[in-house]
N, C-alpha and C positions, 0 to 999 in steps of 0.2 A: 897809664890807666891800670889800676889794679883789677885783677880778675877775682871772681868769687872762688873759694876753695872748698873742695869736698874730699872726704875719705869714703871710698866705696868698699864695703865688705864683700866677701865671697858670694853671699846670697844675692846681693844687688847686682854684682857683675854677671852671675849666671842668669838672672832674670833679664838683664839687659841684652845678653847675647841670644838667648833662646826665645824671648817673648817681646811683644810691643808693650808700651805703657811708659810710666814715669821713669823707671830705671833706664830704659833705652834712650829716652829723651836726654837724660843727664849724661849718659855715655857719649851720645852724639855731640853734646856741648863740649865735653872733654876732648873728643877727637877733633872737633872744629877749632879748638884753642880758646874758646870763650870762657872755659872754667878750668881751674888748676886742680889736678887730682893727685893726692898723696896716697901711696900704698906701702904697706910694710911687707917685709919678706914673709912674715907669718900669714898675711892675707893671700899672697901669691902662692904659698905652699898649700894653703887650704883650698884655694881655687883649683889648683892642679890635682890635688887628691880627690876632690869632689867630681871633677870632670872625668876622671879615670874610673869612677864607680860604674858598675853594670847598668845602673839606671840611665846614665847619660851616654855610655858606650863610646867615649872618646879614647882613642889609642894614646899611648904615652907621647907619641910624636905630635898628635893633634892637640894634646893638653900642654905641650911644651910652651913655656912663656919666654920668648926671647928677651934680650936686653931692651929696655924701653927705647922708644923713638926719640927724636929731637925734643919732644914735649917734656921728656923726663931726663933727669940725670941721676947718677948713682951716688949715694952718700954712704959708703960702707961703715963709717964710724957710728952713724945713727941707725943703721939697718933700715933705711927708708929710701924710697924712690921719690924724688922731689921734682916737681915741674921746673923746667929751666926758665 
């Protein structure tokens, strides 16, 4: 069975983490494995940069984004994180 695919930008990811609503619902589908999510390194870099701004008050340690879980695999050649 093929899963739906989404690309979440930094704004959607921040909204999903900090607030309820459609972005959180989509993130929960990704976490639950119902939806495939692809992220570029540029999106992850932007997310980290935004979370470290004074407005959000995340420390560098809190904003650190570890290597993706089993739901994602690294494809360095394309600079993308692709769901496994």
